[in-house]
C-alpha positions in Angstrom: 0.0 0.0 0.0 1.3 3.4 -1.0 1.4 6.1 1.6 1.9 9.8 1.4 4.2 11.7 3.6 2.6 14.2 6.1 2.0 17.5 4.5 4.3 19.3 6.9 7.3 17.4 5.5 7.1 18.8 2.0 4.6 21.7 1.8 6.0 25.1 2.8 3.1 27.1 1.6 2.1 29.1 4.7 0.7 32.3 3.1 -2.9 32.5 2.2 -4.0 34.8 -0.7 -7.7 35.9 -0.9 -9.6 37.7 -3.6 -13.2 38.7 -4.1 -15.6 37.6 -6.9 -19.3 38.1 -7.6 -21.7 35.2 -7.9 -21.4 34.9 -11.7 -17.6 34.9 -11.5 -17.7 32.3 -8.8 -19.9 30.0 -10.9 -17.6 30.4 -13.9 -14.6 29.6 -11.7 -16.4 26.5 -10.4 -17.2 25.3 -14.0 -13.6 25.8 -15.1 -12.3 24.0 -12.0 -14.6 21.0 -12.5 -13.6 20.8 -16.2 -9.9 21.1 -15.4 -9.6 17.6 -13.8 -7.7 19.0 -10.8 -8.7 17.6 -7.4 -7.6 20.7 -5.5 -8.7 24.2 -6.1 -5.4 25.5 -4.8 -3.5 23.5 -7.4 -6.0 24.7 -10.1 -5.4 28.4 -9.1 -1.6 28.0 -8.9 -1.5 26.4 -12.4 -3.7 29.1 -13.8 -1.6 31.9 -12.2 1.8 30.5 -12.9 1.3 28.7 -16.2 -1.8 30.5 -17.7 -1.4 33.2 -20.3 -3.3 36.5 -20.7 -3.4 37.5 -24.4 -4.4 41.1 -25.2 -6.1 41.5 -28.5 -6.6 45.0 -29.9 -10.2 46.3 -30.0 -9.5 47.5 -33.5 -8.6 44.0 -34.7 -11.7 42.5 -33.1 -14.0 45.2 -34.4 -12.6 44.7 -37.9 -13.1 40.9 -37.6 -16.7 41.3 -36.2 -17.6 43.7 -39.1 -16.4 41.3 -41.7 -18.0 38.3 -40.0 -21.3 40.2 -39.8 -21.1 41.3 -43.4 -20.5 37.8 -44.7 -23.3 36.4 -42.4 -25.7 38.9 -43.8 -24.8 38.1 -47.4 -25.3 34.4 -46.8 -28.7 35.1 -45.2 -29.7 37.2 -48.2 -28.6 34.5 -50.6 -30.6 31.9 -48.6 -33.7 34.1 -48.7 -33.4 34.5 -52.5 -32.8 30.7 -52.8 -35.9 30.0 -50.7 -38.0 32.5 -52.7 -36.9 31.5 -56.2 -35.6 28.0 -55.8 -32.5 29.0 -57.8 -29.0 29.7 -56.7 -26.6 31.5 -59.0 -22.9 31.0 -59.6 -22.3 34.6 -58.4 -24.0 33.7 -55.1 -21.7 30.8 -54.6 -18.7 32.9 -55.5 -19.8 35.6 -53.0 -20.1 33.1 -50.2 -16.7 31.6 -51.0 -15.1 35.0 -51.0 -16.6 36.0 -47.7 -15.6 32.7 -46.1 -12.1 33.1 -47.4 -11.9 36.6 -45.9 -12.9 35.2 -42.5 -10.5 32.3 -42.8 -7.6 34.7 -43.6 -8.2 36.7 -40.4 -8.6 33.5 -38.3 -5.4 32.1 -39.7 -3.6 35.4 -38.9 -5.0 35.3 -35.3 -4.0 31.6 -35.0 -0.4 32.5 -36.1 -0.2 35.1 -33.4 -1.4 32.6 -30.8 1.1 30.0 -31.9 3.9 32.5 -31.2 2.9 32.8 -27.6 5.3 30.8 -25.4 4.5 29.6 -21.9 6.2 31.7 -19.2 9.1 30.0 -17.5 7.9 29.0 -14.1 8.6 26.2 -11.7 6.1 23.4 -11.8 3.4 23.2 -9.1 4.6 21.0 -6.3 2.5 17.9 -6.0 2.1 15.7 -3.0 4.8 13.0 -3.3 3.9 9.3 -3.1 6.1 7.0 -1.1 6.4 3.2 -1.2 6.4 2.7 2.6 
């Protein structure tokens, strides 16, 4: 039977950090914690703080993307309405949809390339409770 050493022998964490959240934030934290697979909220918070990344995206970039996405969505809806009304779809309609989707994909690929450049910050791993063979 494997036993763990008493916590006092390996855990030197003796400082408690507190922060306030509202009800909605607490619910979101609980959902993320449950989905994380961690058994300890303390481990979950340490991992998120020391190994998590905050990525700031400019409002201008997001506004431009949202504008293009909305425009393409509206075009697709208009084409769908014409198709439902007439029963016909024209090659120009298909080309318009393809061009719009390609514009969105270009922006998504660019955003993805930026995300792939993000490197994890160098931190020490979270200390886990060691398992002994005693």
